[in-house]
C-alpha positions as CSV (number, residue, x, y, z in Angstrom):
1,M,89.2,118.4,107.9
2,L,91.5,117.5,105.0
3,N,93.2,114.9,107.2
4,S,89.2,113.5,107.4
5,I,89.2,113.5,104.1
6,Y,92.3,111.7,103.6
7,D,91.4,109.1,106.1
8,N,88.0,108.6,104.4
9,V,89.3,107.9,101.0
10,I,91.4,105.4,102.3
11,K,88.3,103.6,104.0
12,G,86.0,104.0,101.1
13,D,83.5,105.7,102.7
14,L,82.0,107.4,99.7
15,E,79.5,109.6,101.6
16,S,81.6,111.0,104.3
17,V,84.3,111.9,101.4
18,K,81.3,113.8,99.4
19,E,80.3,115.8,102.5
20,G,83.9,116.2,104.0
21,V,84.9,117.8,100.5
22,T,81.5,120.0,100.5
23,Q,82.2,121.2,104.0
24,A,85.7,122.1,103.2
25,L,84.9,123.7,100.4
26,A,82.1,125.8,102.3
27,A,84.9,126.5,104.9
28,G,87.3,128.3,102.3
29,H,89.7,125.5,101.4
30,G,90.8,126.1,98.0
31,S,90.0,123.2,95.4
32,S,93.4,122.5,94.3
33,D,94.1,122.6,97.9
34,I,91.4,119.5,98.5
35,L,92.7,118.0,95.9
36,N,96.6,117.9,96.2
37,T,96.5,117.9,100.0
38,A,94.0,115.4,101.0
39,M,92.7,113.2,97.9
40,I,96.0,112.4,96.0
41,P,97.9,111.7,98.6
42,A,95.2,109.3,99.8
43,M,95.4,107.1,96.9
44,Q,98.8,107.0,96.3
45,E,98.7,105.7,99.6
46,V,96.3,103.4,98.8
47,G,98.6,102.4,95.8
48,R,101.3,101.8,98.4
49,R,99.5,99.3,100.3
50,F,98.1,97.4,97.5
51,E,101.7,97.0,95.9
52,N,102.9,95.7,99.6
53,E,100.1,93.4,99.6
54,E,98.4,95.5,102.7
55,C,95.1,95.9,100.7
56,Y,93.7,94.2,97.8
57,I,91.6,95.0,94.8
58,P,88.1,95.1,96.2
59,E,89.5,97.5,99.1
60,M,91.4,99.4,96.2
61,L,88.0,100.1,94.1
62,I,86.1,101.2,97.2
63,S,88.8,103.7,98.1
64,A,89.0,104.7,94.2
65,R,85.0,104.9,94.2
66,A,85.1,107.0,97.2
67,M,87.6,109.3,95.6
68,H,86.0,109.7,92.5
69,G,83.0,110.8,94.5
70,G,84.6,113.6,95.7
71,L,86.2,114.5,92.5
72,E,82.7,114.8,91.3
73,V,82.0,117.4,93.9
74,L,85.0,119.3,93.6
75,R,85.1,119.1,89.7
76,P,83.3,122.2,89.1
77,H,85.3,124.2,91.3
78,L,88.6,122.8,89.9
79,A,87.4,124.4,86.7
80,K,86.6,127.6,87.9
81,A,89.8,127.9,89.7
82,D,91.5,127.2,86.1
83,V,93.3,124.0,87.9
84,E,95.0,122.1,85.3
85,P,95.2,118.3,85.2
86,V,98.7,116.9,85.6
87,G,98.0,114.9,82.2
88,K,96.0,113.8,79.9
89,V,94.8,110.1,79.7
90,V,93.1,108.3,76.7
91,L,92.0,104.4,78.2
92,G,90.1,101.7,76.1
93,T,90.1,98.1,76.5
94,V,91.1,96.6,72.7
95,K,89.0,95.4,70.0
96,G,87.4,91.9,70.5
97,D,87.6,92.3,74.6
98,L,84.8,93.4,76.6
99,H,86.4,93.3,80.1
100,D,86.4,96.5,81.6
101,I,86.9,96.3,85.6
102,G,90.8,96.7,85.5
103,K,90.3,99.5,83.0
104,N,87.6,101.2,85.1
105,L,90.3,101.0,88.2
106,V,93.1,102.2,86.4
107,G,91.1,105.1,85.4
108,M,89.8,105.8,88.8
109,L,93.3,105.7,90.2
110,L,94.7,107.8,87.8
111,E,92.2,110.7,88.1
112,G,93.3,110.0,91.6
113,A,96.8,110.9,90.8
114,G,95.5,114.0,88.8
115,F,94.7,113.1,85.4
116,D,92.1,113.9,83.3
117,V,91.0,110.8,81.7
118,V,89.0,109.7,78.8
119,D,87.4,106.5,78.7
120,L,86.5,104.9,75.4
121,G,85.1,102.0,77.0
122,V,85.5,98.6,75.5
123,N,85.9,96.8,72.4
124,V,87.8,99.6,70.9
125,S,89.3,99.9,67.5
126,P,92.6,101.0,66.5
127,E,90.6,103.6,64.2
128,K,88.7,104.7,67.4
129,F,92.0,105.0,69.5
130,I,93.6,107.3,66.6
131,E,90.3,109.7,66.7
132,A,90.6,110.2,70.0
133,I,94.5,110.9,70.3
134,R,93.8,113.4,67.3
135,Q,90.9,114.8,69.3
136,H,92.2,114.7,73.0
137,K,95.9,115.1,72.2
138,P,96.7,113.0,75.3
139,D,99.9,112.6,77.2
140,F,99.1,109.0,77.3
141,V,97.2,106.4,75.8
142,G,95.9,103.2,77.8
143,L,95.6,99.8,76.1
144,S,94.0,96.8,78.2
145,A,93.4,93.2,77.3
146,L,92.4,90.3,79.8
147,L,92.2,87.6,77.3
148,T,95.6,86.0,75.7
149,T,92.8,85.7,72.4
150,T,92.8,89.7,72.5
151,I,96.1,90.7,73.1
152,P,97.4,90.8,69.7
153,A,94.8,93.7,68.9
154,M,97.3,95.7,71.3
155,Q,99.8,95.0,68.2
156,A,97.9,96.2,65.7
157,T,96.2,98.9,67.7
158,I,100.1,100.5,68.0
159,D,100.9,99.4,64.2
160,A,98.1,101.4,63.2
161,F,99.1,104.4,65.3
162,K,102.3,104.1,63.2
163,D,100.6,104.0,60.1
164,V,98.9,107.2,60.4
165,G,101.9,108.9,62.1
166,V,100.2,109.5,65.6
167,R,102.7,107.0,67.4
168,D,105.0,109.6,68.3
169,Q,102.3,112.1,69.5
170,T,101.7,110.0,72.8
171,I,102.9,107.6,75.1
172,V,101.3,104.2,75.2
173,M,100.9,102.4,78.4
174,V,99.5,98.5,78.3
175,G,98.0,96.0,80.7
176,G,96.1,93.1,81.7
177,A,96.3,89.9,83.2
178,P,97.5,88.2,80.0
179,V,100.5,91.3,79.3
180,N,103.9,91.2,80.9
181,Q,107.1,93.5,80.3
182,A,108.3,90.9,77.7
183,F,105.1,91.1,75.5
184,A,105.0,95.4,76.2
185,D,108.6,95.5,74.8
186,K,108.0,93.3,71.9
187,I,104.9,95.4,70.6
188,G,106.9,98.8,71.5
189,A,104.7,99.9,73.9
190,D,106.6,102.8,76.2
191,I,105.1,101.8,80.0
192,Y,103.9,98.4,81.1
193,A,101.5,98.4,84.3
194,P,101.0,95.1,86.2
195,N,98.3,97.0,88.0
196,A,96.3,99.9,88.3
197,A,98.2,101.3,91.2
198,S,101.8,100.8,89.2
199,A,99.6,102.5,86.3
200,A,99.4,105.8,88.0
201,K,102.9,105.7,89.4
202,K,104.3,105.2,86.3
203,A,102.7,107.6,84.5
204,R,103.6,110.5,87.2
205,A,106.9,109.4,87.0
206,M,107.0,109.6,83.5
207,L,105.8,113.0,83.0
208,K,108.3,114.2,85.5
209,R,110.7,112.9,82.9
210,I,109.6,114.5,79.6
């Protein structure tokens, strides 16, 4: 039954994943077991395939949506079982940028990796990020930008974190089409993720080191 959920997440079969999770719960499988044995490994496999160019963004997005659907069925049971997420992430597209496909995919894959994700949406001001850090106390803050004209807002956001004293309270991860490692280093980000799969992979790896 768990193997079927695993396979259907990879295939991106949303309805079969939701049905499979429902049936697995009814059969007595624990919510944590379903998450950690079937769903998270499936998304890790999708991420591996993407990084090896064995699948592409449309396939990864379909798998992520299937996983997300299964997670919606599972979430109340995880809460009842007091299953803690592996970490918490605040995500947002920086001020002036209205693109969200990449950010949304990162959020889905992070959820699939076991993180609690707080999505602030698009056109997010430094002040809104700061408010979210103070409210949610996330392990990571993810800043996304798709336009060369908006990536300076990443620098402005990180500078604002320093100005109010919250920079050391979280790990800053940046990504988006115009972003590269050199830019991430220049603005003082902790992690550069070239794609959604690497964002989830690097976040989990960073947690193991802290």
